[in-house]
N, C-alpha and C positions, 0 to 999 in steps of 0.2 A: 422728361421735359418736352413740352410742346415744341416741335421743330420751328414753328413760326415765331416763337418767343426767344429763340437763341440770340445771345448778344452778338453784335457785329462791331468790330473795331478796324476800320479801314483807313483812317486819316490821322495825320500828325496831331491835330488839335485835341483829339480824344485821348486823354491819359487815364481817366477813371470813368466808371459807370456814372450815369446820372443824366437828368434832362438838360442840364446846363453845362455839359462837358465840352460842347462844341459851340461856344457863343458866336464866333464869327461865321462859321458854317451855317448856323441857324439863322442869324439876323440877316445875312446876305441874301436869303431867299426873298427878302422884300423886293429885290430886283425883278423877280418874276411877277409879283403882285403889281408893281408899278407898270410893267409891260402890259399886264391885263387891264389895268385902269386906263392906260393910253388906248388900248384896243377898244374899250367901251366908248371912249371919247371919239375915236375915229369912226366908229360904227353908228354914231348918233344919227337918228333919222333913217337908218337903213334897216331892212327886215330880212336880209339874206341869211337864212338859217345856217348854211355851211360855214360862213364866216363867224357867226356867233358861236358855233361849236369850237372853233379854234380859240376864240377868246376865253370860252369856258375852260378849255384844256390848259390854257395858260395859268389860270387860277388853281387848277388841279395840280399842276407842276409845283406851284408855290407851296401848297398845302402838303403834298406828298413828300417833297424834299424836306420841309420843316419837320414833318413827323419823323422821318428817318434820322435826321441829325439831332433829334431830341431823345427819342427812346432807343434808337439804334438796334433794331432787331431784324431778323430775316424777313418777317412779315412787313415791317415798315420799309424795308429795302424794296420790296415789290411795289409798295405805294409810291416809292420814289421813281423807279425806272419805268413803270407802266405808263403813267401820263406822258412822259417824254417820248416813248415809243409811239403812243397814240397820236401825239401832236405831229411827229414827223410823217407818219403814214397818212394821217388825215389831211395835213397840209399839202402833201403831194397829190392826193386825190382831188382836193378842192381846186388846186391850181390847174391840174390837167383837164378835169371834166367840167367844173363849174365856171372857171374863169377863162381858160383858153379854149374850152369846148372842143377838145381833141376827141377823136374817135375812141371807142372802147378798146380797140386793138392797140392804139397808141398809148392809152392810159395803162393797160396791162403791161405794155412794153416798158413804160416808165417804172412801174412797180418792180418788174423783173430786173431792170437795170439797177435800181436802188438795192434790191436784194443781193444782186451779184457784187456790187461795190461793198456792201456790208460784209458778205462772206469773204471777199478778197482781203479786207482789212483784218478780219479775224484770223485768217489763215497765214497772212504774210507777217503780221506783227504779233508777237507773243503777249499774253496777258500781263506777265510780270514786267516785261520790258516797257509796256505802255501804261503801267499802273492801272490796268483794267479799262483803259480808254479805247482799245482797238475796235470795239463794237460801234464806235461813233465816227470812225474815220470815213466810212462810206457816206455819211450824211454831210460831212465837210466837202467832199468831192462833188456830191450831188448839188449842193448849193452853188458851187462855182460853175458847174455845167449849166444849171438853170440860168445863171446870170449871163453866161455867154449866149445861150439859146434865145434869150429875150432881148438882146441888144438892138436888133433891128425893129422888132415888133413893139416893144415897150421899154425904151431906154431908161426911163426913170425907175421902173421896177427892177430892171436889170442891175442898175447901180446899187439899189438897196439890197438885192440878193447877193451881189458881189461883196458889198461891205459886210453883210451878215456872214458870208463864207469866210472872209478874212478874219473877222472877229472870232468865229468858231474855231479856226485853226489855232489862233493864239490861246483861246480858252482850253483847247485840248492839251497844249503844252503845259499849262498850269495844272491841269488835272493829272497829267501823267507824271509830273515831277514831285508831287506832294510828298510822298513817302521818302523820296530821295534827299529832300532838303531838311528833314526833321532835325538833324543834329545842329545845323547852322541857322535854321529858321523854324523854331518849334511850333509856331501857329500854323505852319504849312501854307499851301497855296490853293487849296480847294475852294476857299471862299471867292477867289478871283474867277474860278470857273463859273460860279453862280452869277457874279456881277456881269461878266462878259456874256453869259448866256441870256441874262435878262435883256441885254442889248440885242443879241441875235434874234430873240423872239420878237422884240419890239420892231426890229427892222423887217423881219419876214411878215409880220402882221401888217405893217404899213405898206409893204410891197404888194401883198395880196389885196388889201382893201383898196389900194390905189388903182388896181386893175378893174375895179368896178366902175361902171359909169356913174359919175357924180350927179347931183341934182341938176346942175347947170349944164350937164352934158360933157364936161371936161373930165380929165382923169387925174 
């Protein structure tokens, strides 16, 4: 059998094979699509390519996650996780270089710090204990660090990144406990991860776009 077509069963909601075996996990991906549509609205009249890349990746997250929660194969799982990873890395690069105009040294330092936080989460918290969420812990900490770092320079963006970080922490809890609550809550909690992450992406998009000079010169 092709290794990319091997079936994957990771969540409470999937009890049998089939495209509609995870209805809530599938439909809740609309949260990402809504975040993308909001991004399009907020970017209206703007031509900054890096920000449009982030908006495009938001729609890629929606499509990739919907694909995974419908056909549920190892190949589809890659389509699920890759756009998320690209969004995180691209957002950090856009923020540091394009928006804050930090030096290349500072930008590479930010990437190094993000990588260190991610590895720390992977090493300190086991995959089983976290329900496979340990790879995202570094991103939650990074969002909160960004919020603190922007307080003086851009308080509105700082607040949005802070709210995004808080929502991401809560979403990680729901992602982590999904398999632990199957017996008492058969549909699981993974769909709440989707809904909250749609909010996280909307907040981070709004924060980043808000750092661009508006048409009237305000932010």
